[in-house]
N, C-alpha and C positions, 0 to 999 in steps of 0.2 A: 698625404695628399700630393698630387702632382703640382709642379709649378706652371705658371702661365707660359714660360719658355718651352717646357715639355709639350704643353697643349698646342703651341704654335708649330713645333716641329712635327708632331703627330698629324696635325691637320694638313700640313704641306705634303707629308708622305702618303697619307691615305685618301685625301680628297683635294688634290692640288688645284682643281678647276672650280671648286665651290666658291661663290662670291661671298665674302665676309662683310663688305662695306660698299656703300654707294655714296658718292659725293657729286651730285649733278650728273654729268656725263662720264665721270671717272668711276671705275670700279676697281676693287682690290680683291683678287682671289687669295686663297690660302698660300699658294706658291709665291705669288707676287709679294704679298705682305711679308712672308718669311724671308725672301731674298732681300728686299729693301731693308727690313729691320736688321738682318744680319750684317749688311753693309754698313749701316749706321752704327751698329754695336761695335764693329771693328774699329771704326773711326774714333768712337768714344774711348775705347780702351787705350788708344795711343795718346789721349789727351789728359786722362785723369785716372786715379786709382779706383779699383772696385769699391763700391759703397758710397761713391760721391753722389751728390744731389744734382739732378738734371731737371731744370724747370722748363715749362713751356707755357706760353701765353698766346695761344692762337685760337681763332674761331673754330667752328665745327667743320674742319677741313680734313681730308683723308691723310694729309701729312702728319696730323696729330697721332694717328694710329701707328705710323712708322716710328715716330719719336717715342711713344709710349712703349711699344714692343722692343724697339732698338735699345732703349735704356734698360729694359728688363733683361734682355738677353745678355747685356754687358755686365749685369750685376750691379747696376746703379740704382739709386732711389729716385723715382720719377716724382715730380712736383708740379701738378697742373695748377695754373693760376688763372683766375677769371680775367678775360680781356677787358672787362668793365673797370678794373682797378686802375688807379692812377699813381703818380709819383710816390706819395707818402706811404700808402699801403704796400705798393710793390717793393719799395726800398726796404721796408721792414721785413717782408717775407724773404727776399733774397739774402739779406744779412742774417736773419734768424736761422734760415735753413743752410747757410753757408753754401749756396748754390755755386757750382763750377761752370755751368752753362745755362743759357736761357734762350729759347727759341721764340721768335716773334714774327708777325707780319710787318712789312714795311708800313702799310697803311690799311686800316679797316674802319668802316663806319665814319670816315672823315677824320679819324685820329691818327696822328703821326707817331707810330710806336718807336721808330728808329730814333727820332729826336728825344722822346721820353727816356728810352734806355740809355742814350748817350748822357743825359743829365743824371739819371739815377746811379749808374755804375761809377760815375766820377766821384760820388760821395761815399762809396762803399769802401771799407777797409781792405777787402779782398774782392776785386771785381771779377764777375763771371764772364766767360766768353759769350758774346752776343751773336746769335745765329739768325739770319733773316730768311724767312720762308716767303716765297712769292713776292718778288720785288727787288729793288736796288738796295744792296747791303750798305752802301754809303759809308765805307770804311770799316765795317764789321765783317763777319764771316758769312758767306753765302751758303745756304743750305746745300745746294748742288755740289759745292766744293768739298764737302765732307766725304761724299761718296768717291770722288776722284782720288782722295788721299787716304782711303781706308787701309787699315793695317792688316797684318797677317797673323797676329798673335791669337792663340786659341782662346775661345770664350770660356768664362769660369763656370764651374759646377755650382749650382745655386742651392741655397738652404731654404726649404719651404717655410721655415719660421723666421727668416731674415726679413727686415723691413724692406719693402720694395716701392712703397708709395707714401708720400706725406701730403695731406690736404689741410689747408688752413681754414679755420672757422672764420665767421664774419667779423668777430671782434666787436659785437654790438655793445657789450658792457665793459670792454677793455681792449687790450691788444689781441690780435688774432692768435689762436693756439694751433700748433701743428699736430694733427692727428695722424698717428703712424699705423700703417696697414702692412701685413705680411702676405705672402702667397696663401698661406693657410687661412688667414682671417677672411680674405676676399673670396677664396674658394668656398668657404662655409656660407658666406652671404649669398653667393650665386646659387649654391645648391638649395638653400631655403627658398630663394626667389623662384627658381624653376619649379619646385614642388608646390608652392603656394599658388602661383599663377598658372600652373599646369602648362608650362612652356614645353613645346615639342621642337625637335630638330626641324629646320626648315621654316620656322616662324620668322616673320620679318617685323622689325620694330622701327617706327619713325622716331628719330632722335632730334627734337628741337631744343631739348634742354642743353645748356652749355656743357661741353665735354670736360671742362675743368671743374665741374661739380660732380659729386659722387653719383647723382642720378644719371647724368649724361655719360659719365665715364664707364659705368658698369654695362650699360646697354650698347655703347659703341665699341668698347675694347674687350670686355670680359665675356659677356654672354655669347658673342659669335664664336669664340673659341671653346668655351666651357660647356655651352648648351647647344651649339650647332645652329645658332640663329643668324640673321642678317640684319645689319644696321643701315638705315637710310637717313643720312645726315641732312639737316637743314641749317643754313648759316644764320638765318633770322626767322622768327615766327611770323607766319602769314597764314591765316585761316584757309583761304582759298587754295593756296599752294599746298598746304598740308593735306587737305582733302584729295587733291589731285595726286599727290605722291602716294597716299595710302591706297587709293584705288589702283594706281598704276602698278605698284609693287605688292599689293595684297597684304598690307601691313595688318597684323593681328593685335 
C-alpha cells in the first residue's frame, strides 16, 4: 500500500487546487498543504532523528493538518493529544511516548496552555521542545519560526509498515495505553470506511469531533487524501453552526 506521504505528493501533483480542508475562512488546497507540510518536515529533520515522536495538542485548526502531514513526511511518529487533558495526563503521555516536540495553542477555551506546558515539561526527565501555534510563544518556539529555519536535508523514504501514529486510550481503568498505527493499518481502515459508507471523491465531511481522537483524525487528515474528500472543521460543537456549515459546504 502507499504511504500518506505518497498520497499527499500525488494529490499535489495531480489536483493541486483541490480544497482538502476548511477552517473558517481559511482553506488548504493539495498544493498548499503539501508545501507547508514539506517546510515543517524539513525543520523537524534538523531537530530530531527519524522515528521521533511529535505531539500536538491543538483544537480543530488547519495547522494541525500541517503538523500531522509534516511529521509524516519527516518520518516521525505523530502523537495527537486531546486539548481537554491537563497536567497529570499530559505529563504521563509526553514521558511515556518520549516526545521530542509538542505543539500547543497559547490559549484556547480560557485555558493557558503555555503556562501548563511550562509546568509539565519542567518535571519531565527529557523535555520536549514546546511550539506555540497562534499566539505569544512566551519563551518557547513560535510555530512560524520553524518555517523560517527549515533545513535542506532530503526527506526519508518511508516504510508502509513503520509506526507513524500513536494515540493514547483514556486510561479509564488504569494508565492510558499508547496504540500504534502504521501507514498500512490506517490505509486498511480508510479503505473499509470508504466501502462501508460508500464514500465518493468530492464528498465533504463536517468534522466537529476532536482531531486528536481517531474519529476526528481520519476524517480530517486521512480521508481527504486517500478518498478524495473534503474536511470542514469546527472548533467547538454548536448545532446551529453545524447545520449552517453542512448546508453551505454540502456536507454528506
